[in-house]
DRENTOR-476649 format. One record per residue (C-alpha): residue number from 1; residue in three letters; x, y, z. Coordinates in nm, 4 decimals, always signed. Example, Ala and Ser with C-alpha at 12.3 -4.5 7.8 and 13.67 -1.06 7.14 Angstrom:
BEGIN
[pt 1 ALA [+1.2300 -0.4500 +0.7800]]
[pt 2 SER [+1.3670 -0.1060 +0.7140]]
! end
This chain:
BEGIN
[pt 1 UNK [-1.7851 +2.0545 +0.7510]]
[pt 2 UNK [-1.4786 +1.8534 +0.8147]]
[pt 3 UNK [-1.1760 +2.0264 +0.6914]]
[pt 4 UNK [-0.9293 +1.7709 +0.5009]]
[pt 5 UNK [-0.6309 +1.7242 +0.6470]]
[pt 6 UNK [-0.3104 +1.8390 +0.4257]]
[pt 7 UNK [-0.1045 +1.5800 +0.2319]]
[pt 8 UNK [+0.1717 +1.4173 +0.4294]]
[pt 9 UNK [+0.4963 +1.5704 +0.4116]]
[pt 10 UNK [+0.7852 +1.3240 +0.4248]]
[pt 11 UNK [+1.0680 +1.3567 +0.6767]]
[pt 12 UNK [+1.3982 +1.5225 +0.5283]]
[pt 13 UNK [+1.7153 +1.3252 +0.5542]]
[pt 14 UNK [+2.0405 +1.5100 +0.4596]]
[pt 15 UNK [+1.8274 +1.7256 +0.2022]]
[pt 16 UNK [+1.6676 +1.4607 +0.0578]]
[pt 17 UNK [+1.3232 +1.2743 +0.1186]]
[pt 18 UNK [+1.3279 +0.9725 +0.3768]]
[pt 19 UNK [+1.1742 +0.7362 +0.1078]]
[pt 20 UNK [+1.0285 +0.5394 +0.4624]]
[pt 21 UNK [+0.7774 +0.8275 +0.4942]]
[pt 22 UNK [+0.7419 +0.9341 +0.1572]]
[pt 23 UNK [+0.3323 +0.8778 +0.0463]]
[pt 24 UNK [+0.3116 +0.6024 -0.2037]]
[pt 25 UNK [+0.1209 +0.7883 -0.4561]]
[pt 26 UNK [+0.3901 +1.0612 -0.4348]]
[pt 27 UNK [+0.6314 +0.8025 -0.5035]]
[pt 28 UNK [+0.4461 +0.6711 -0.8141]]
[pt 29 UNK [+0.3919 +1.0451 -0.9312]]
[pt 30 UNK [+0.7785 +1.0881 -0.8870]]
[pt 31 UNK [+0.8630 +0.7595 -1.0888]]
[pt 32 UNK [+0.6178 +0.7980 -1.3399]]
[pt 33 UNK [+0.8041 +1.1528 -1.4226]]
[pt 34 UNK [+1.1173 +1.0263 -1.3934]]
[pt 35 UNK [+1.0321 +0.7255 -1.6622]]
[pt 36 UNK [+0.8373 +0.9602 -1.8566]]
[pt 37 UNK [+1.1441 +1.2259 -1.8536]]
[pt 38 UNK [+1.4088 +0.9926 -1.9648]]
[pt 39 UNK [+1.1793 +0.8302 -2.2455]]
[pt 40 UNK [+1.1406 +1.1561 -2.3999]]
[pt 41 UNK [+1.4677 +1.2824 -2.4071]]
[pt 42 UNK [+1.5736 +0.9291 -2.4733]]
[pt 43 UNK [+1.3716 +1.0383 -2.8210]]
[pt 44 UNK [+1.5550 +1.3548 -2.8862]]
[pt 45 UNK [+1.8913 +1.2164 -2.8012]]
[pt 46 UNK [+1.7927 +0.9156 -3.0900]]
[pt 47 UNK [+1.6715 +1.1856 -3.3513]]
[pt 48 UNK [+1.9344 +1.4844 -3.2753]]
[pt 49 UNK [+2.1783 +1.5221 -3.5863]]
[pt 50 UNK [+2.5656 +1.4783 -3.4775]]
[pt 51 UNK [+2.5668 +1.8381 -3.7014]]
[pt 52 UNK [+2.3683 +1.9969 -3.4382]]
[pt 53 UNK [+2.5537 +1.8529 -3.1762]]
[pt 54 UNK [+2.8374 +2.0270 -3.3496]]
[pt 55 UNK [+2.6677 +2.3693 -3.3557]]
[pt 56 UNK [+2.5319 +2.3819 -3.0474]]
[pt 57 UNK [+2.1602 +2.3721 -3.1022]]
[pt 58 UNK [+2.1431 +2.0147 -2.9695]]
[pt 59 UNK [+2.1853 +2.1337 -2.6171]]
[pt 60 UNK [+1.8702 +2.4287 -2.6309]]
[pt 61 UNK [+1.6765 +2.1017 -2.8220]]
[pt 62 UNK [+1.7604 +1.8643 -2.5253]]
[pt 63 UNK [+1.6823 +2.1564 -2.2710]]
[pt 64 UNK [+1.4027 +2.2835 -2.4329]]
[pt 65 UNK [+1.2274 +1.9268 -2.4614]]
[pt 66 UNK [+1.3025 +1.8233 -2.0797]]
[pt 67 UNK [+1.1707 +2.1759 -1.9700]]
[pt 68 UNK [+0.8598 +2.2058 -2.1573]]
[pt 69 UNK [+0.7820 +1.8528 -2.0824]]
[pt 70 UNK [+0.7980 +1.9542 -1.7299]]
[pt 71 UNK [+0.5653 +2.2744 -1.7633]]
[pt 72 UNK [+0.3173 +2.0432 -1.9552]]
[pt 73 UNK [+0.3363 +1.7636 -1.7001]]
[pt 74 UNK [+0.2641 +2.0460 -1.4183]]
[pt 75 UNK [+0.0014 +2.1797 -1.6067]]
[pt 76 UNK [-0.1675 +1.8650 -1.6735]]
[pt 77 UNK [-0.1507 +1.7641 -1.2975]]
[pt 78 UNK [-0.2641 +2.0776 -1.1818]]
[pt 79 UNK [-0.5918 +2.0709 -1.4126]]
[pt 80 UNK [-0.6309 +1.7307 -1.2825]]
[pt 81 UNK [-0.5722 +1.8052 -0.9087]]
[pt 82 UNK [-0.8801 +2.0295 -0.9313]]
[pt 83 UNK [-1.1725 +1.7754 -0.9440]]
[pt 84 UNK [-1.2496 +1.7955 -0.5928]]
[pt 85 UNK [-1.0925 +2.0811 -0.4878]]
[pt 86 UNK [-1.2396 +2.1278 -0.1755]]
[pt 87 UNK [-1.1015 +2.5030 -0.1886]]
[pt 88 UNK [-0.8881 +2.5249 +0.0634]]
[pt 89 UNK [-0.5970 +2.7136 -0.0267]]
[pt 90 UNK [-0.3153 +2.5914 +0.2087]]
[pt 91 UNK [-0.4246 +2.2447 +0.0811]]
[pt 92 UNK [-0.4037 +2.3755 -0.2825]]
[pt 93 UNK [-0.0190 +2.4966 -0.2194]]
[pt 94 UNK [+0.0802 +2.2100 -0.0584]]
[pt 95 UNK [-0.0632 +1.9924 -0.3746]]
[pt 96 UNK [+0.1060 +2.2474 -0.5787]]
[pt 97 UNK [+0.4321 +2.2468 -0.4026]]
[pt 98 UNK [+0.4277 +1.8428 -0.4258]]
[pt 99 UNK [+0.3136 +1.8286 -0.8335]]
[pt 100 UNK [+0.6192 +2.0415 -0.8765]]
[pt 101 UNK [+0.8471 +1.8515 -0.6875]]
[pt 102 UNK [+0.7374 +1.5499 -0.7907]]
[pt 103 UNK [+0.7990 +1.6542 -1.1907]]
[pt 104 UNK [+1.1639 +1.7315 -1.1130]]
[pt 105 UNK [+1.2688 +1.4147 -1.2623]]
[pt 106 UNK [+1.1246 +1.5289 -1.6205]]
[pt 107 UNK [+1.3225 +1.8551 -1.5577]]
[pt 108 UNK [+1.6480 +1.6807 -1.4715]]
[pt 109 UNK [+1.6273 +1.4017 -1.7482]]
[pt 110 UNK [+1.8165 +1.6527 -1.9906]]
[pt 111 UNK [+2.0868 +1.7553 -1.7784]]
[pt 112 UNK [+2.3357 +1.5005 -1.8687]]
[pt 113 UNK [+2.2763 +1.4822 -2.2381]]
[pt 114 UNK [+2.2524 +1.8843 -2.2402]]
[pt 115 UNK [+2.6283 +1.8489 -2.0645]]
[pt 116 UNK [+2.7201 +1.5746 -2.3288]]
[pt 117 UNK [+2.6212 +1.8147 -2.6211]]
[pt 118 UNK [+2.7481 +2.0940 -2.4760]]
[pt 119 UNK [+3.1347 +1.9475 -2.4259]]
[pt 120 UNK [+3.0753 +1.8062 -2.8174]]
[pt 121 UNK [+3.0064 +2.1636 -2.9048]]
[pt 122 UNK [+3.3324 +2.3145 -2.7278]]
[pt 123 UNK [+3.5218 +2.0205 -2.9183]]
[pt 124 UNK [+3.6190 +1.8151 -2.5863]]
[pt 125 UNK [+3.3999 +1.5068 -2.6962]]
[pt 126 UNK [+3.3167 +1.4244 -3.0650]]
[pt 127 UNK [+2.9494 +1.4519 -3.1471]]
[pt 128 UNK [+2.8552 +1.0832 -3.2136]]
[pt 129 UNK [+3.0676 +1.0165 -2.9129]]
[pt 130 UNK [+2.8336 +1.2630 -2.7029]]
[pt 131 UNK [+2.5200 +1.1187 -2.8693]]
[pt 132 UNK [+2.5723 +0.7557 -2.7699]]
[pt 133 UNK [+2.7206 +0.8379 -2.4421]]
[pt 134 UNK [+2.3506 +1.0698 -2.3566]]
[pt 135 UNK [+2.1947 +0.7483 -2.5292]]
[pt 136 UNK [+2.3484 +0.4818 -2.3242]]
[pt 137 UNK [+2.3362 +0.7161 -2.0025]]
[pt 138 UNK [+1.9170 +0.7380 -2.0705]]
[pt 139 UNK [+1.8725 +0.3919 -2.1179]]
[pt 140 UNK [+2.0714 +0.2865 -1.8118]]
[pt 141 UNK [+1.8793 +0.5467 -1.5756]]
[pt 142 UNK [+1.5774 +0.3778 -1.7049]]
[pt 143 UNK [+1.7130 +0.0796 -1.6504]]
[pt 144 UNK [+1.7578 +0.0821 -1.2973]]
[pt 145 UNK [+1.4177 +0.1653 -1.2222]]
[pt 146 UNK [+1.3487 -0.2078 -1.1524]]
[pt 147 UNK [+1.6165 -0.2010 -0.8562]]
[pt 148 UNK [+1.4817 +0.1426 -0.7733]]
[pt 149 UNK [+1.0968 -0.0065 -0.7548]]
[pt 150 UNK [+1.2359 -0.3099 -0.5247]]
[pt 151 UNK [+1.4217 -0.0722 -0.3085]]
[pt 152 UNK [+1.1369 +0.1935 -0.2807]]
[pt 153 UNK [+0.9197 -0.1072 -0.1789]]
[pt 154 UNK [+1.1130 -0.2142 +0.0931]]
[pt 155 UNK [+1.2614 -0.5494 -0.0641]]
[pt 156 UNK [+1.6368 -0.5753 -0.1203]]
[pt 157 UNK [+1.7422 -0.4883 -0.4925]]
[pt 158 UNK [+1.7835 -0.8718 -0.7110]]
[pt 159 UNK [+1.8505 -1.0061 -1.0116]]
[pt 160 UNK [+1.4845 -1.0279 -1.0861]]
[pt 161 UNK [+1.4283 -0.6493 -1.0354]]
[pt 162 UNK [+1.7593 -0.5744 -1.2522]]
[pt 163 UNK [+1.6055 -0.7917 -1.5145]]
[pt 164 UNK [+1.2769 -0.5863 -1.5396]]
[pt 165 UNK [+1.4856 -0.2799 -1.5232]]
[pt 166 UNK [+1.6677 -0.4236 -1.8425]]
[pt 167 UNK [+1.3262 -0.5202 -1.9816]]
[pt 168 UNK [+1.1810 -0.1590 -1.9349]]
[pt 169 UNK [+1.4926 -0.0007 -2.1029]]
[pt 170 UNK [+1.4706 -0.2103 -2.4140]]
[pt 171 UNK [+1.1014 -0.1081 -2.4285]]
[pt 172 UNK [+1.1712 +0.2564 -2.3711]]
[pt 173 UNK [+1.4501 +0.2204 -2.6455]]
[pt 174 UNK [+1.1988 +0.0796 -2.8802]]
[pt 175 UNK [+0.9640 +0.3442 -2.7978]]
[pt 176 UNK [+1.1962 +0.6421 -2.8360]]
[pt 177 UNK [+1.3037 +0.4924 -3.1405]]
[pt 178 UNK [+0.9512 +0.4517 -3.3094]]
[pt 179 UNK [+0.8762 +0.8128 -3.2029]]
[pt 180 UNK [+1.1642 +0.8996 -3.4117]]
[pt 181 UNK [+1.0873 +0.7100 -3.7067]]
[pt 182 UNK [+0.7046 +0.8276 -3.7275]]
[pt 183 UNK [+0.7741 +1.1874 -3.6093]]
[pt 184 UNK [+1.0851 +1.3185 -3.7648]]
! end
């Protein structure tokens, strides 16, 4: 019975993966995680009460949302990757590692809002400013996806890519807003 080859590992360049050697499926998974994580945290940033920011509980809410969404994502992908599993332990370890790394953008999406909320908690920023800054930063992060897509696809960033990102950011904001209205 022929052994399946382990997934291709991207070459490293200054501690970061070289995107020219990054497998397309892994880029897709990572970009999906980036968008999903930012939209999920955006909904929390919209919903958080400025009073919760002043008392510090918003920091925990944002971090818990990011970490628990990350864990749910990793778990669901591990279960899904069991379909067609060859039983090869080396391949399983490589797949596990790739899933965990590719989901990192979900976990990191809550870092900037958490830092902003912590700054408001200790009194360095007014709570409404921290909340507005967190929302704007998350929307901008999502809005840059159009440019990233072009770059990852080997094309030069263009106005069309930027415009696509703006539309994506508007849709993501609408999703976050509707989620807050319907669930809170």
